[in-house]
C-alpha positions in Angstrom: -42.0 -70.8 95.0 -42.8 -73.1 92.1 -41.8 -72.5 88.0 -45.1 -71.5 86.1 -45.8 -70.9 82.6 -48.1 -68.0 81.7 -51.6 -68.9 80.1 -53.3 -67.4 77.1 -55.2 -65.1 79.7 -51.9 -64.1 81.0 -51.8 -65.8 84.4 -48.9 -68.3 85.1 -49.1 -71.9 84.4 -46.9 -75.1 86.0 -44.0 -74.8 83.7 -42.6 -71.7 83.0 -40.6 -69.4 85.6 -42.2 -66.9 88.2 -42.1 -63.2 87.9 -39.1 -60.9 88.4 -38.7 -57.2 89.7 -37.1 -56.7 86.5 -39.8 -58.0 84.5 -42.0 -55.4 86.4 -39.7 -52.5 85.4 -37.2 -52.1 87.8 -33.4 -53.2 87.1 -31.2 -53.7 90.2 -28.2 -54.6 87.8 -28.6 -51.3 86.1 -28.8 -49.7 89.2 -25.8 -50.9 91.0 -23.8 -50.2 87.3 -25.1 -46.5 88.0 -23.5 -46.1 91.5 -20.1 -47.6 90.1 -20.7 -44.9 87.3 -21.4 -42.0 89.7 -19.1 -43.4 92.5 -15.9 -41.7 91.5 -18.4 -38.0 91.2 -19.8 -38.0 94.5 -16.1 -39.4 96.3 -14.3 -35.6 94.9 -17.3 -33.9 96.9 -16.4 -34.5 100.4 -15.0 -33.0 103.6 -12.9 -34.2 106.0 -15.9 -34.3 108.8 -17.4 -36.9 106.3 -17.0 -40.4 108.1 -17.2 -43.7 106.0 -17.5 -43.8 102.5 -20.4 -44.9 99.8 -23.0 -47.7 100.9 -24.1 -47.0 104.2 -27.5 -46.5 105.4 -27.0 -43.4 106.7 -24.5 -41.0 106.1 -22.0 -39.6 109.0 -20.8 -35.9 109.5 -18.6 -35.4 112.5 -19.5 -31.5 113.9 -15.6 -30.8 114.0 -14.7 -27.3 115.0 -14.4 -24.7 117.9 -18.5 -23.8 117.7 -19.3 -22.1 120.6 -23.1 -22.8 120.3 -23.6 -24.3 116.9 -27.5 -24.1 115.0 -27.7 -26.6 112.5 -30.1 -24.7 109.2 -31.8 -27.3 106.7 -33.3 -26.7 103.5 -35.0 -28.6 101.0 -35.6 -28.1 97.2 -35.9 -29.3 93.9 -35.3 -27.8 90.5 -38.7 -28.2 88.7 -39.5 -28.1 85.2 -36.5 -26.6 84.2 -36.1 -30.9 83.8 -37.9 -31.0 80.9 -35.5 -29.0 78.7 -32.8 -31.1 79.9 -34.9 -33.8 79.1 -35.7 -33.1 75.3 -31.6 -31.8 74.6 -30.4 -35.1 76.6 -28.6 -32.7 78.2 -28.3 -34.1 82.3 -24.9 -32.6 83.4 -26.2 -29.1 84.6 -29.2 -29.5 86.4 -27.5 -31.6 89.1 -25.9 -27.8 89.9 -28.8 -26.2 89.9 -30.2 -28.6 92.3 -27.6 -27.3 94.5 -28.0 -24.1 93.9 -31.3 -24.2 94.8 -30.8 -26.1 98.6 -27.7 -24.2 99.6 -28.2 -20.9 98.1 -31.5 -20.7 100.6 -29.4 -21.9 103.7 -26.6 -19.3 103.4 -29.6 -16.5 103.7 -29.3 -16.9 107.6 -25.8 -16.9 107.4 -25.2 -20.6 107.7 -22.0 -22.4 106.1 -23.7 -25.3 103.8 -22.0 -28.9 105.2 -23.6 -31.9 103.5 -26.3 -32.3 101.1 -28.7 -36.0 100.3 -30.6 -35.9 97.1 -33.1 -37.8 95.9 -33.3 -39.0 92.4 -36.4 -40.6 91.0 -36.6 -42.2 87.6 -38.9 -44.3 85.3 -35.8 -46.2 83.9 -32.7 -46.5 85.5 -30.5 -45.4 82.6 -26.8 -45.8 84.2 -25.4 -43.3 81.8 -27.9 -40.5 82.8 -28.1 -41.2 86.2 -24.1 -40.6 86.4 -24.3 -37.5 84.5 -27.0 -36.1 86.7 -25.0 -37.0 89.6 -21.7 -35.7 88.5 -23.4 -32.4 87.9 -24.6 -32.3 92.0 -20.8 -33.2 92.9 -20.0 -30.1 90.6 -22.2 -28.3 92.6 -21.7 -29.7 95.6 -17.6 -28.7 95.0 -18.5 -25.3 94.0 -20.6 -24.7 97.2 -17.8 -26.1 99.5 -20.0 -29.1 100.8 -20.5 -32.8 100.8 -22.4 -35.3 99.0 -23.1 -37.4 101.9 -25.4 -39.3 100.3 -28.6 -40.2 98.1 -31.5 -42.3 97.3 -32.2 -43.6 93.3 -35.3 -44.6 93.0 -37.0 -46.8 90.0 -40.7 -45.7 89.4 -42.0 -47.5 86.3 -45.6 -47.1 85.6 -45.1 -43.9 87.1 -42.1 -42.2 85.1 -41.4 -42.7 81.5 -38.6 -44.4 81.0 -37.1 -41.1 79.9 -38.2 -38.7 82.9 -36.5 -38.0 86.1 -37.2 -35.7 88.9 -34.5 -34.2 91.5 -34.9 -33.0 95.0 -32.1 -32.7 97.8 -31.7 -31.6 101.3 -29.1 -29.7 102.6 -27.4 -29.2 106.4 -25.8 -26.0 107.1 -24.3 -24.5 110.3 -23.7 -21.3 111.9 -23.2 -19.7 115.3 -26.4 -18.4 117.1 -24.9 -15.1 117.9 -24.5 -15.3 114.2 -27.7 -15.9 112.7 -28.6 -13.4 110.3 -32.4 -12.2 110.3 -34.7 -9.1 109.5 -34.0 -8.2 112.9 -30.8 -7.3 112.2 -32.3 -5.1 109.6 -32.4 -1.1 109.8 -33.8 2.1 108.4 -30.7 3.5 106.0 -29.8 0.1 105.4 -28.6 -0.4 101.9 -29.6 -3.0 99.7 -26.9 -4.6 97.3 -28.1 -7.2 93.9 -26.2 -10.2 93.0 -26.8 -10.5 88.9 -27.6 -13.7 88.3 -26.9 -16.3 85.6 -30.0 -16.0 83.6 -33.2 -18.3 84.5 -32.0 -20.1 87.5 -34.7 -22.8 88.5 -37.8 -20.4 88.5 -40.6 -20.0 86.0 -40.0 -22.7 83.6 -43.2 -23.1 83.0 -44.5 -20.1 81.8 -41.1 -20.1 79.7 -41.4 -23.2 78.1 -45.4 -22.2 77.1 -44.4 -18.8 75.8 -41.2 -20.0 73.7 -41.4 -23.4 73.1 -45.6 -24.3 72.7 -46.6 -20.7 71.7 -43.7 -19.6 69.6 -42.6 -23.3 68.6 -39.0 -22.3 68.9 -36.2 -25.0 68.4 -34.2 -25.5 71.7 -31.1 -26.4 69.2 -31.7 -23.3 67.1 -29.3 -20.2 67.2 -30.3 -17.5 69.1 -28.9 -14.0 67.8 -29.5 -12.4 71.2 -28.2 -15.1 73.2 -25.4 -15.7 71.5 -26.0 -19.2 71.6 -28.8 -22.2 71.1 -32.3 -21.3 72.9 -31.3 -24.6 75.0 -28.2 -23.9 76.1 -29.4 -20.0 77.2 -32.4 -22.1 79.4 -29.9 -24.9 81.3 -27.4 -22.4 81.9 -26.9 -23.0 85.7 -28.2 -21.6 88.2 -25.5 -19.4 89.7 -24.7 -20.4 93.6 -23.5 -17.7 95.6 -22.9 -19.4 98.8 -18.6 -19.1 99.4 -19.4 -14.9 98.4 -22.4 -14.8 100.8 -19.7 -16.0 103.6 -17.2 -14.2 102.5 -19.1 -11.0 101.9 -20.5 -11.7 106.1 -16.8 -12.0 106.6 -15.7 -8.9 105.3 -18.9 -6.4 106.1 -21.7 -5.6 108.2 -24.3 -7.7 106.6 -27.8 -7.5 108.0 -29.3 -10.7 106.2 -29.4 -12.1 102.8 -32.3 -13.2 100.0 -32.4 -15.6 97.9 -34.7 -14.7 95.0 -36.6 -17.7 93.4 -39.9 -18.7 93.3 -42.1 -15.0 93.7 -39.7 -12.8 92.2 -37.2 -10.1 93.7 -39.5 -7.7 95.9 -42.0 -11.4 97.8 -38.5 -12.7 98.3 -37.2 -9.6 99.6 -40.0 -8.8 101.7 -39.5 -12.2 103.9 -36.6 -10.5 105.6 -38.0 -6.9 105.9 -38.9 -6.3 109.6 -42.7 -4.7 110.2 -42.4 -1.4 110.1 -39.9 -1.2 107.2 -39.5 -1.1 103.7 -36.9 -2.3 101.0 -37.7 0.7 98.0 -35.8 -0.5 94.7 -34.7 1.5 91.9 -35.0 -0.4 88.2 -33.6 1.8 86.6 -29.7 0.3 88.3 -30.3 -2.5 85.7 -31.2 -4.1 82.8 -32.4 -7.8 82.5 -30.9 -10.3 80.5 -32.5 -10.7 77.2 -34.2 -14.0 77.6 -36.5 -12.2 80.3 -37.4 -9.3 77.5 -38.2 -12.2 75.1 -40.3 -13.9 77.2 -42.3 -11.0 78.1 -42.4 -10.0 74.3 -43.2 -12.8 72.8 -45.7 -13.8 75.7 -46.8 -10.4 76.1 -46.2 -11.1 79.8 -47.5 -8.0 81.8 -44.6 -6.7 83.9 -46.2 -7.4 87.4 -46.3 -11.2 86.3 -42.8 -10.8 84.8 -41.8 -9.7 88.0 -43.3 -12.4 90.4 -41.9 -15.7 88.0 -38.9 -14.4 87.7 -35.9 -13.2 88.8 -35.6 -10.7 86.5 -31.6 -11.1 87.0 -31.1 -10.4 90.4 -30.0 -13.7 91.8 -29.3 -13.0 95.7 -29.5 -9.6 97.5 -27.9 -8.6 100.5 -29.0 -5.8 103.0 -25.6 -4.2 104.5 -25.1 -1.1 107.0 -24.7 1.7 105.0 -21.4 2.4 106.3 -20.1 -0.9 104.2 -21.4 -0.4 101.0 -18.7 0.4 99.2 -16.5 -2.4 101.2 -19.6 -4.8 100.3 -19.1 -4.4 96.9 -15.3 -4.5 96.6 -15.6 -8.0 98.0 -18.4 -9.1 95.9 -16.7 -7.3 92.5 -13.2 -9.0 93.8 -14.7 -12.6 93.8 -16.1 -12.0 90.1 -20.3 -11.3 90.7 -22.1 -8.6 89.2 -23.2 -6.5 91.6 -24.9 -2.9 92.5 -26.6 -0.8 94.6 -30.1 -1.8 94.2 -32.1 0.7 96.7 -32.5 1.5 100.7 -34.0 0.3 103.6 -36.9 3.3 105.0 -39.9 3.2 107.6 -43.0 2.0 106.2 -45.5 4.7 105.3 -48.3 1.8 106.6 -47.1 2.0 110.5 -44.7 0.0 112.1 -47.4 -2.8 112.9 -47.7 -3.1 109.0 -45.8 -6.3 107.8 -42.1 -6.0 105.9 -42.7 -4.7 101.9 -40.4 -4.4 99.0 -41.2 -2.8 96.2 -39.7 -1.4 92.4 -40.1 1.9 91.2 -39.1 3.6 88.0 -38.2 1.8 84.3 -35.2 -0.1 83.4 -32.9 1.3 81.1 -33.4 -0.4 77.4 -35.7 -3.6 78.2 
């Protein structure tokens, strides 16, 4: 290509150099610097089955082990508008853990052990230090979940996103023996529903939380909140709890029928997804008190209870349905793993007949809420 200059109208003329990718907004050199910064984090999130290293066009994972009839499970998710809080605070090292949690905690619902995860990071402009912080969080989450960070993609989108904006998504793959797949078919009347406490809002409902607390309430993310014992921003950025190893340990020690990951839609809607036709989960609000963040949103936004319960996890991040004779064992296993857990309810025959889809309902009132 010949060198050209730009004339006053913006068109190239014959004496200047042509346009470059960097001038168009994509900085390949910055991307290379980002890779050098996050490479150590990615390398520590590994497993013995990973083949090769960073830089390949595809990640390779050898399915080693004594599997008799392995079934692969896959899940894809993101973090949602919680990212807006991270970007506003300039704190990017926790939302990667949220990303991992949203993926692996879906995988484990069917009993699958998370094997590996691949991430996708879209940015308005590659800021190497920010990308490295994001990958650090993802690697932290993978280590906690016991899965490998097998690869990923960072894409620069000038003109589509603001320079400081980014979005995250990931796909994870797990494995479970065919005869060990957990499913609604295993659930029986009389089974016990055990709740595992959440670490806060997790990664759902942030559009409503931000509207109520930040837009309507004009609260400062950096301001200390007595009810939380820390700043509002720190409370809102508390990472989603990763339950994968806890659930796998529980399934190894007790007769678990299935799990339910409480995300968008809330406790009742997500639990209903794993209840077979003809049965219903009856849950008691009186067994727990939601954390102060939920009460603050409800009160300051005058949000009705039904709306709260279908938007937020309300303090329950994961649910296990277990055989009644294994209730005490299940609680002991989870308690030994330092999880807040309790009996939430039980499975009953539905009053609407066996052809009715599975359901879950909440009864009673939360104490001190």
